[in-house]
PAMILO-100889 format. One record per residue (C-alpha): residue number from 1; chain; x, y, z. Coordinates in pm, 1 decimal, decimal comma. Layout:
REM PAMILO-100889
+------+-------+----------+----------+----------+
: resi : chain :        X :        Y :        Z :
+------+-------+----------+----------+----------+
:  NUM :     A :        X :        Y :        Z :
...
+------+-------+----------+----------+----------+
***
This chain:
REM PAMILO-100889
+------+-------+----------+----------+----------+
: resi : chain :        X :        Y :        Z :
+------+-------+----------+----------+----------+
:    1 :     A :    390,6 :    546,3 :   -180,5 :
:    2 :     A :    634,9 :    374,3 :   -385,0 :
:    3 :     A :    944,0 :    529,5 :   -194,3 :
:    4 :     A :    785,4 :    599,2 :    109,9 :
:    5 :     A :    982,0 :    602,8 :    449,8 :
:    6 :     A :    880,5 :    587,3 :    812,7 :
:    7 :     A :    752,3 :    920,6 :    863,5 :
:    8 :     A :    504,3 :    842,8 :    583,9 :
:    9 :     A :    440,7 :    549,7 :    705,5 :
:   10 :     A :    312,8 :    674,7 :   1043,9 :
:   11 :     A :    125,5 :    950,2 :    869,7 :
:   12 :     A :    -53,1 :    720,3 :    627,8 :
:   13 :     A :   -140,5 :    508,2 :    902,5 :
:   14 :     A :   -293,6 :    740,3 :   1076,2 :
:   15 :     A :   -505,7 :    922,3 :    823,9 :
:   16 :     A :   -610,3 :    580,7 :    669,6 :
:   17 :     A :   -740,9 :    421,8 :   1107,2 :
:   18 :     A :   -899,1 :    770,3 :   1169,8 :
:   19 :     A :  -1241,8 :    668,4 :   1038,1 :
:   20 :     A :  -1199,8 :    311,8 :   1106,5 :
:   21 :     A :  -1111,7 :    343,3 :   1480,8 :
:   22 :     A :  -1391,2 :    643,0 :   1525,2 :
:   23 :     A :  -1690,5 :    329,6 :   1389,3 :
:   24 :     A :  -1505,5 :     59,1 :   1602,9 :
:   25 :     A :  -1561,5 :    353,6 :   1919,9 :
:   26 :     A :  -1947,6 :    374,4 :   1813,4 :
:   27 :     A :  -1993,9 :     -9,4 :   1760,5 :
:   28 :     A :  -1918,0 :   -138,6 :   2127,1 :
:   29 :     A :  -1864,8 :   -486,9 :   2062,1 :
:   30 :     A :  -1565,1 :   -778,3 :   2144,8 :
:   31 :     A :  -1492,3 :   -760,0 :   1811,8 :
:   32 :     A :  -1413,8 :   -373,7 :   1788,6 :
:   33 :     A :  -1249,1 :   -359,0 :   2135,3 :
:   34 :     A :  -1008,1 :   -642,1 :   1960,2 :
:   35 :     A :   -962,0 :   -418,3 :   1667,6 :
:   36 :     A :   -889,2 :   -174,7 :   1823,3 :
:   37 :     A :   -585,1 :   -273,9 :   2061,4 :
:   38 :     A :   -449,9 :   -444,7 :   1716,8 :
:   39 :     A :   -463,1 :    -41,3 :   1605,0 :
:   40 :     A :   -317,8 :     74,2 :   1887,3 :
:   41 :     A :    -27,3 :   -177,3 :   1895,9 :
:   42 :     A :    105,9 :   -121,5 :   1556,2 :
:   43 :     A :     79,1 :    225,1 :   1642,6 :
:   44 :     A :    367,4 :    191,8 :   1935,8 :
:   45 :     A :    547,1 :    -82,1 :   1643,7 :
:   46 :     A :    589,0 :    201,6 :   1417,4 :
:   47 :     A :    712,1 :    452,2 :   1674,9 :
:   48 :     A :    920,8 :    193,9 :   1749,8 :
:   49 :     A :   1083,5 :    107,1 :   1445,4 :
:   50 :     A :   1105,5 :    494,3 :   1363,7 :
:   51 :     A :   1333,2 :    493,9 :   1703,8 :
:   52 :     A :   1505,6 :    296,8 :   1587,3 :
:   53 :     A :   1657,5 :    424,7 :   1246,1 :
:   54 :     A :   1615,6 :    764,9 :   1462,3 :
:   55 :     A :   1915,0 :    597,6 :   1655,3 :
:   56 :     A :   2050,7 :    479,8 :   1391,5 :
:   57 :     A :   2049,7 :    763,4 :   1204,4 :
:   58 :     A :   2226,1 :    937,6 :   1488,9 :
:   59 :     A :   2535,8 :    694,2 :   1539,8 :
:   60 :     A :   2364,6 :    528,0 :   1812,5 :
:   61 :     A :   2467,3 :    171,0 :   1895,2 :
:   62 :     A :   2163,7 :    -88,1 :   1899,0 :
:   63 :     A :   2130,2 :   -335,3 :   2138,6 :
:   64 :     A :   1915,4 :   -580,6 :   1904,5 :
:   65 :     A :   2038,7 :   -808,6 :   1713,5 :
:   66 :     A :   1894,4 :   -913,9 :   1376,3 :
:   67 :     A :   1628,6 :  -1181,5 :   1501,1 :
:   68 :     A :   1482,2 :   -866,5 :   1705,2 :
:   69 :     A :   1442,9 :   -661,7 :   1405,9 :
:   70 :     A :   1267,4 :   -953,9 :   1199,9 :
:   71 :     A :   1036,6 :  -1020,1 :   1478,4 :
:   72 :     A :    942,7 :   -675,9 :   1523,8 :
:   73 :     A :    874,7 :   -602,8 :   1117,3 :
:   74 :     A :    702,4 :   -939,6 :   1112,9 :
:   75 :     A :    490,9 :   -817,1 :   1373,0 :
:   76 :     A :    399,0 :   -478,6 :   1180,4 :
:   77 :     A :    320,3 :   -745,8 :    881,5 :
:   78 :     A :     91,2 :   -950,2 :   1058,0 :
:   79 :     A :   -136,0 :   -652,2 :   1285,4 :
:   80 :     A :   -150,3 :   -462,9 :    916,5 :
:   81 :     A :   -289,0 :   -829,4 :    755,0 :
:   82 :     A :   -512,8 :   -839,6 :   1054,4 :
:   83 :     A :   -674,2 :   -488,6 :   1072,0 :
:   84 :     A :   -724,7 :   -484,2 :    693,9 :
:   85 :     A :   -935,0 :   -781,1 :    749,6 :
:   86 :     A :  -1164,1 :   -513,6 :    941,8 :
:   87 :     A :  -1152,7 :   -287,0 :    644,7 :
:   88 :     A :  -1229,7 :   -621,5 :    394,6 :
:   89 :     A :  -1539,8 :   -709,1 :    617,4 :
:   90 :     A :  -1725,8 :   -392,7 :    615,3 :
:   91 :     A :  -1651,9 :   -350,0 :    234,1 :
:   92 :     A :  -1384,4 :    -92,5 :    249,8 :
:   93 :     A :  -1181,3 :   -260,4 :      0,0 :
:   94 :     A :   -934,6 :     52,9 :   -110,4 :
:   95 :     A :   -872,6 :    150,1 :    266,5 :
:   96 :     A :   -786,7 :   -235,7 :    222,8 :
:   97 :     A :   -555,9 :   -255,6 :    -17,3 :
:   98 :     A :   -386,9 :    108,7 :     88,6 :
:   99 :     A :   -286,4 :    -38,3 :    443,4 :
:  100 :     A :   -123,6 :   -382,2 :    273,1 :
:  101 :     A :     88,8 :    -95,5 :     75,6 :
:  102 :     A :    225,9 :     -0,1 :    359,7 :
:  103 :     A :    431,6 :   -309,5 :    400,0 :
:  104 :     A :    627,8 :   -217,7 :    142,6 :
:  105 :     A :    790,9 :     77,3 :    364,0 :
:  106 :     A :    815,6 :   -219,2 :    636,3 :
:  107 :     A :   1029,6 :   -399,4 :    413,2 :
:  108 :     A :   1279,5 :   -102,9 :    350,5 :
:  109 :     A :   1292,4 :    -64,8 :    668,3 :
:  110 :     A :   1399,9 :   -496,2 :    777,6 :
:  111 :     A :   1640,5 :   -381,4 :    527,2 :
:  112 :     A :   1826,8 :   -151,7 :    652,9 :
:  113 :     A :   1838,1 :   -317,2 :   1005,4 :
:  114 :     A :   1943,4 :   -604,8 :    842,5 :
:  115 :     A :   1577,5 :   -828,2 :    942,0 :
:  116 :     A :   1436,3 :  -1079,0 :    727,1 :
:  117 :     A :   1024,6 :  -1063,8 :    590,2 :
:  118 :     A :    895,0 :  -1360,9 :    721,7 :
:  119 :     A :    512,3 :  -1282,9 :    593,6 :
:  120 :     A :    534,1 :  -1242,8 :    212,4 :
:  121 :     A :    133,1 :  -1288,9 :    160,9 :
:  122 :     A :     16,5 :   -908,8 :    244,8 :
:  123 :     A :    328,9 :   -808,4 :     45,3 :
:  124 :     A :    274,6 :  -1021,6 :   -268,8 :
:  125 :     A :    -73,5 :   -790,0 :   -262,4 :
:  126 :     A :     74,1 :   -489,9 :   -234,0 :
:  127 :     A :    319,1 :   -526,3 :   -505,2 :
:  128 :     A :     50,2 :   -679,1 :   -742,7 :
:  129 :     A :   -176,3 :   -361,7 :   -690,1 :
:  130 :     A :     25,3 :   -155,5 :   -764,9 :
:  131 :     A :    143,9 :   -364,8 :  -1097,8 :
:  132 :     A :   -214,5 :   -315,5 :  -1186,7 :
:  133 :     A :   -221,7 :     56,3 :  -1190,3 :
:  134 :     A :    171,3 :    162,8 :  -1343,9 :
:  135 :     A :    192,5 :    231,1 :  -1675,8 :
:  136 :     A :    515,9 :    468,3 :  -1652,3 :
:  137 :     A :    869,3 :    283,5 :  -1753,0 :
:  138 :     A :   1042,3 :    488,2 :  -1447,1 :
:  139 :     A :    744,0 :    407,1 :  -1186,0 :
:  140 :     A :    777,9 :     11,6 :  -1292,2 :
:  141 :     A :   1180,7 :     49,3 :  -1246,2 :
:  142 :     A :   1129,8 :    126,3 :   -891,0 :
:  143 :     A :    890,0 :    -89,3 :   -830,1 :
:  144 :     A :   1112,4 :   -332,8 :   -998,4 :
:  145 :     A :   1373,4 :   -264,6 :   -746,9 :
:  146 :     A :   1107,1 :   -275,6 :   -451,7 :
:  147 :     A :   1077,6 :   -656,3 :   -552,8 :
:  148 :     A :   1428,6 :   -699,9 :   -553,4 :
:  149 :     A :   1433,1 :   -576,2 :   -224,7 :
:  150 :     A :   1157,6 :   -783,5 :   -136,0 :
:  151 :     A :   1346,6 :  -1127,0 :   -286,0 :
:  152 :     A :   1702,9 :   -979,4 :   -105,0 :
:  153 :     A :   1548,8 :  -1000,4 :    225,1 :
:  154 :     A :   1261,1 :  -1285,4 :    264,3 :
:  155 :     A :   1384,8 :  -1538,9 :    495,3 :
:  156 :     A :   1549,6 :  -1845,7 :    360,6 :
:  157 :     A :   1268,5 :  -2046,4 :    448,2 :
:  158 :     A :   1078,8 :  -1923,1 :    231,4 :
:  159 :     A :   1333,4 :  -1927,3 :    -52,7 :
:  160 :     A :   1391,5 :  -2292,6 :    -27,2 :
:  161 :     A :   1020,4 :  -2286,8 :   -187,3 :
:  162 :     A :    938,3 :  -2633,0 :    -25,0 :
:  163 :     A :    577,9 :  -2596,7 :   -130,8 :
:  164 :     A :    650,8 :  -2606,4 :   -480,7 :
:  165 :     A :    364,5 :  -2792,8 :   -599,0 :
:  166 :     A :    107,2 :  -2525,9 :   -483,7 :
:  167 :     A :    116,1 :  -2276,3 :   -778,3 :
:  168 :     A :    -41,3 :  -1967,8 :   -516,1 :
:  169 :     A :    232,4 :  -1960,6 :   -332,4 :
:  170 :     A :    352,9 :  -1634,1 :   -201,6 :
:  171 :     A :    730,3 :  -1659,1 :   -322,0 :
:  172 :     A :    608,1 :  -1806,4 :   -664,8 :
:  173 :     A :    386,0 :  -1468,3 :   -700,9 :
:  174 :     A :    599,4 :  -1275,8 :   -606,1 :
:  175 :     A :    873,8 :  -1374,8 :   -853,0 :
:  176 :     A :    637,5 :  -1422,5 :  -1134,3 :
:  177 :     A :    493,1 :  -1052,1 :  -1074,6 :
:  178 :     A :    900,3 :   -911,8 :  -1073,9 :
:  179 :     A :    906,9 :  -1107,5 :  -1437,9 :
:  180 :     A :    585,0 :   -918,6 :  -1558,7 :
:  181 :     A :    695,4 :   -620,0 :  -1391,4 :
:  182 :     A :   1063,3 :   -592,3 :  -1573,7 :
:  183 :     A :    924,5 :   -722,6 :  -1897,5 :
:  184 :     A :    674,4 :   -391,2 :  -1882,9 :
:  185 :     A :    966,6 :   -162,6 :  -1778,6 :
:  186 :     A :   1103,2 :   -212,4 :  -2177,0 :
:  187 :     A :   1412,5 :   -218,7 :  -2015,0 :
:  188 :     A :   1613,8 :   -491,7 :  -2139,0 :
:  189 :     A :   1907,6 :   -470,8 :  -1912,1 :
:  190 :     A :   1666,5 :   -512,4 :  -1582,2 :
:  191 :     A :   1433,8 :   -791,6 :  -1769,1 :
:  192 :     A :   1796,5 :   -928,4 :  -1804,5 :
:  193 :     A :   1906,7 :   -966,3 :  -1427,5 :
:  194 :     A :   1568,8 :  -1037,0 :  -1353,0 :
:  195 :     A :   1513,9 :  -1320,8 :  -1548,0 :
:  196 :     A :   1820,8 :  -1503,1 :  -1436,6 :
:  197 :     A :   1742,0 :  -1453,4 :  -1104,0 :
:  198 :     A :   1381,4 :  -1645,6 :  -1150,6 :
:  199 :     A :   1543,0 :  -1946,7 :  -1289,1 :
:  200 :     A :   1753,6 :  -1935,2 :   -953,8 :
:  201 :     A :   1402,4 :  -1880,2 :   -749,2 :
:  202 :     A :   1106,3 :  -2035,3 :   -885,2 :
:  203 :     A :   1308,8 :  -2277,4 :  -1175,3 :
:  204 :     A :   1014,2 :  -2479,6 :  -1206,4 :
:  205 :     A :    793,4 :  -2203,0 :  -1357,5 :
:  206 :     A :   1014,2 :  -2027,3 :  -1603,4 :
:  207 :     A :    950,2 :  -2183,8 :  -1887,8 :
:  208 :     A :    592,9 :  -2118,1 :  -1860,2 :
:  209 :     A :    715,3 :  -1783,4 :  -1785,8 :
:  210 :     A :    907,8 :  -1722,8 :  -2098,2 :
:  211 :     A :    632,2 :  -1929,1 :  -2326,7 :
:  212 :     A :    349,6 :  -1652,1 :  -2221,5 :
:  213 :     A :    606,4 :  -1399,7 :  -2256,7 :
:  214 :     A :    657,7 :  -1448,5 :  -2620,5 :
:  215 :     A :    242,1 :  -1540,0 :  -2651,1 :
:  216 :     A :    204,6 :  -1167,7 :  -2503,2 :
:  217 :     A :    517,4 :   -985,1 :  -2686,4 :
:  218 :     A :    249,2 :  -1036,3 :  -3038,1 :
:  219 :     A :    -41,3 :   -961,9 :  -2819,4 :
:  220 :     A :     73,2 :   -619,2 :  -2710,5 :
:  221 :     A :    357,3 :   -561,4 :  -2928,8 :
:  222 :     A :    630,5 :   -523,4 :  -2731,1 :
:  223 :     A :    939,4 :   -349,1 :  -2891,6 :
:  224 :     A :   1199,9 :   -490,3 :  -3069,0 :
:  225 :     A :   1451,5 :   -558,5 :  -2810,2 :
:  226 :     A :   1249,3 :   -664,9 :  -2538,7 :
:  227 :     A :   1093,4 :   -968,6 :  -2804,3 :
:  228 :     A :   1454,5 :  -1040,1 :  -2866,5 :
:  229 :     A :   1513,5 :  -1109,1 :  -2511,6 :
:  230 :     A :   1250,0 :  -1293,1 :  -2417,5 :
:  231 :     A :   1274,0 :  -1523,9 :  -2729,8 :
:  232 :     A :   1645,9 :  -1617,9 :  -2581,1 :
:  233 :     A :   1513,7 :  -1722,9 :  -2260,4 :
:  234 :     A :   1204,6 :  -1902,0 :  -2399,0 :
:  235 :     A :   1454,7 :  -2095,9 :  -2615,1 :
:  236 :     A :   1584,4 :  -2191,4 :  -2314,8 :
:  237 :     A :   1898,5 :  -1962,7 :  -2304,5 :
:  238 :     A :   2033,7 :  -1605,1 :  -2130,5 :
:  239 :     A :   2161,1 :  -1346,7 :  -2311,4 :
:  240 :     A :   2500,7 :  -1486,8 :  -2255,1 :
:  241 :     A :   2411,5 :  -1777,4 :  -2467,8 :
:  242 :     A :   2409,5 :  -2019,0 :  -2207,2 :
:  243 :     A :   2143,9 :  -2290,6 :  -2147,3 :
:  244 :     A :   1994,2 :  -2249,7 :  -1834,4 :
+------+-------+----------+----------+----------+
***
């Protein structure tokens, strides 16, 4: 799923909603009918996204601007979020998580077509779910790059971080998870790149992150080069020796 394209997204989505749709059809309630409408709406939205990708790959000119691309992606993310609530209400936590993870190929689609992410919550949940289970360094590097993609296409209004006093804001959690994943790659080059971005993105939170990172160096027993990078940033200096 880490490198899923739109075709794989469509197939995975159909697999996930098949059993739920049958259950909702037999329930025959107002809520069930509403959820079925959302399932169909997302199915159609995914088809639109796939057609746009196909047109671009065929070098066809698109009569659609970046704002419209953003709206298509935003609609998909909101529908994913709404449908996942139904899974949660039925106690289907694993399926809900898989639905959240479908947000990541939508992010990649937005980046490819010049759109912006306006809803981070479900994406942050997807990233956290991967961060909790991945152990392989190369897989963690791929996840790190996916987080960079999310950061790159996040709408400027979110990047302004106007709710800086809220510790649970998605922008903060996204960046902190980025730093944690970067550290776990043991790739010092990636660590430096990500840490420098954290200082820019969430400046009020970075010192505590680096301090806690140093504590983890001893608890987990990170390699010497990783420890050295964390030590320099915890001391207020990047690897370039410049005080941040």
